[in-house]
C-alpha positions as a Markdown table, in Angstrom:
| # | Residue | x | y | z |
|---|---|---|---|---|
| 1 | Unk | 0.0 | 0.0 | 0.0 |
| 2 | Unk | 1.2 | 3.5 | -0.8 |
| 3 | Unk | 0.9 | 6.7 | 1.4 |
| 4 | Unk | 1.7 | 10.3 | 1.1 |
| 5 | Unk | 3.0 | 11.8 | 4.3 |
| 6 | Unk | 2.7 | 15.6 | 4.7 |
| 7 | Unk | 4.4 | 17.5 | 7.5 |
| 8 | Unk | 7.1 | 16.6 | 10.0 |
| 9 | Unk | 10.7 | 17.3 | 9.3 |
| 10 | Unk | 11.8 | 13.9 | 10.6 |
| 11 | Unk | 9.7 | 10.7 | 10.6 |
| 12 | Unk | 11.5 | 8.9 | 13.5 |
| 13 | Unk | 9.8 | 5.5 | 14.0 |
| 14 | Unk | 6.6 | 6.4 | 12.0 |
| 15 | Unk | 7.7 | 4.1 | 9.1 |
| 16 | Unk | 7.5 | 1.1 | 11.5 |
| 17 | Unk | 4.0 | 2.1 | 12.6 |
| 18 | Unk | 3.0 | 2.4 | 8.9 |
| 19 | Unk | 4.3 | -1.1 | 8.1 |
| 20 | Unk | 1.9 | -2.6 | 10.8 |
| 21 | Unk | -0.9 | -1.3 | 8.6 |
| 22 | Unk | 0.5 | -2.7 | 5.4 |
| 23 | Unk | 1.9 | 0.7 | 4.2 |
| 24 | Unk | 5.3 | -0.3 | 2.8 |
| 25 | Unk | 5.8 | 2.5 | 0.3 |
| 26 | Unk | 5.5 | 6.2 | 1.1 |
| 27 | Unk | 6.4 | 9.7 | -0.2 |
| 28 | Unk | 7.2 | 12.4 | 2.4 |
| 29 | Unk | 6.7 | 16.1 | 2.0 |
| 30 | Unk | 7.8 | 18.3 | 4.9 |
| 31 | Unk | 5.0 | 20.8 | 4.1 |
| 32 | Unk | 7.0 | 23.8 | 5.2 |
| 33 | Unk | 7.9 | 25.4 | 1.9 |
| 34 | Unk | 5.5 | 27.4 | -0.3 |
| 35 | Unk | 6.7 | 25.6 | -3.4 |
| 36 | Unk | 5.2 | 22.3 | -2.1 |
| 37 | Unk | 1.7 | 23.7 | -2.6 |
| 38 | Unk | 2.2 | 23.1 | -6.4 |
| 39 | Unk | 3.3 | 19.5 | -6.1 |
| 40 | Unk | 0.9 | 16.8 | -7.3 |
| 41 | Unk | -0.2 | 13.9 | -5.2 |
| 42 | Unk | 1.6 | 10.8 | -6.5 |
| 43 | Unk | -0.3 | 8.3 | -8.6 |
| 44 | Unk | -1.5 | 5.1 | -6.8 |
| 45 | Unk | -1.7 | 6.8 | -3.4 |
| 46 | Unk | -4.0 | 4.8 | -1.2 |
| 47 | Unk | -4.0 | 7.2 | 1.9 |
| 48 | Unk | -2.7 | 10.6 | 2.8 |
| 49 | Unk | -1.4 | 11.3 | 6.3 |
| 50 | Unk | -1.1 | 14.9 | 7.4 |
| 51 | Unk | 1.0 | 15.7 | 10.5 |
| 52 | Unk | -0.8 | 18.7 | 11.8 |
| 53 | Unk | 1.8 | 19.9 | 14.3 |
| 54 | Unk | 4.5 | 20.4 | 11.7 |
| 55 | Unk | 2.9 | 21.9 | 8.6 |
| 56 | Unk | 1.9 | 25.3 | 7.1 |
| 57 | Unk | -1.9 | 25.8 | 7.5 |
| 58 | Unk | -2.5 | 26.6 | 3.9 |
| 59 | Unk | -0.8 | 23.4 | 2.9 |
| 60 | Unk | -3.1 | 21.4 | 5.2 |
| 61 | Unk | -6.2 | 23.0 | 3.4 |
| 62 | Unk | -4.7 | 22.3 | -0.1 |
| 63 | Unk | -3.9 | 18.7 | 0.6 |
| 64 | Unk | -7.4 | 18.1 | 2.1 |
| 65 | Unk | -9.0 | 19.6 | -1.0 |
| 66 | Unk | -6.9 | 17.5 | -3.4 |
| 67 | Unk | -7.5 | 14.4 | -1.4 |
| 68 | Unk | -11.3 | 15.0 | -1.6 |
| 69 | Unk | -11.1 | 15.6 | -5.4 |
| 70 | Unk | -9.1 | 12.4 | -5.9 |
| 71 | Unk | -11.3 | 10.4 | -3.4 |
| 72 | Unk | -8.3 | 9.4 | -1.3 |
| 73 | Unk | -8.8 | 9.0 | 2.5 |
| 74 | Unk | -7.0 | 11.7 | 4.5 |
| 75 | Unk | -5.9 | 11.2 | 8.1 |
| 76 | Unk | -4.9 | 14.0 | 10.3 |
| 77 | Unk | -2.5 | 13.2 | 13.2 |
| 78 | Unk | 0.1 | 14.6 | 15.5 |
| 79 | Unk | 3.7 | 13.4 | 14.7 |
| 80 | Unk | 3.7 | 11.0 | 17.6 |
| 81 | Unk | 3.5 | 7.4 | 16.3 |
| 82 | Unk | 1.0 | 6.5 | 19.1 |
| 83 | Unk | -1.4 | 9.2 | 17.9 |
| 84 | Unk | -0.9 | 8.0 | 14.3 |
| 85 | Unk | -1.7 | 4.4 | 15.1 |
| 86 | Unk | -4.9 | 5.6 | 16.9 |
| 87 | Unk | -5.9 | 7.7 | 14.0 |
| 88 | Unk | -5.2 | 5.0 | 11.4 |
| 89 | Unk | -7.2 | 2.4 | 13.4 |
| 90 | Unk | -10.2 | 4.8 | 13.4 |
| 91 | Unk | -10.0 | 5.6 | 9.7 |
| 92 | Unk | -13.2 | 4.0 | 8.3 |
| 93 | Unk | -12.4 | 4.8 | 4.7 |
| 94 | Unk | -8.8 | 3.6 | 4.7 |
| 95 | Unk | -8.1 | 0.5 | 2.5 |
| 96 | Unk | -6.5 | -1.5 | 5.3 |
| 97 | Unk | -9.5 | -1.0 | 7.6 |
| 98 | Unk | -12.0 | -1.8 | 4.8 |
| 99 | Unk | -10.4 | -5.2 | 4.4 |
| 100 | Unk | -10.7 | -5.9 | 8.2 |
| 101 | Unk | -14.3 | -4.8 | 8.2 |
| 102 | Unk | -15.1 | -7.3 | 5.4 |
| 103 | Unk | -13.5 | -10.1 | 7.3 |
| 104 | Unk | -15.5 | -9.3 | 10.4 |
| 105 | Unk | -18.8 | -9.3 | 8.5 |
| 106 | Unk | -18.1 | -12.8 | 7.1 |
| 107 | Unk | -17.9 | -14.3 | 10.6 |
């Protein structure tokens, strides 16, 4: 699964948390420079994760709007991996959670 990570200068142990959700490929934008507003969301992106404590406000709005246009789930989290895990578990429209919901319905 592929994710776009927006915000946070350093990821720390976030990649490990992402792997537990099947996200093994990601693109990281720090979200601090104005030029990043013009960047396009990479193709085949399954989920967008925005780290709200390390990002320019306008960038947050722009990413949210693009995600909505492209019908990609967007998760907003603090940079702490514990908060990220909590937010990803609660993401009803994320592909990794949709698969789990289908499994639960079959039982």
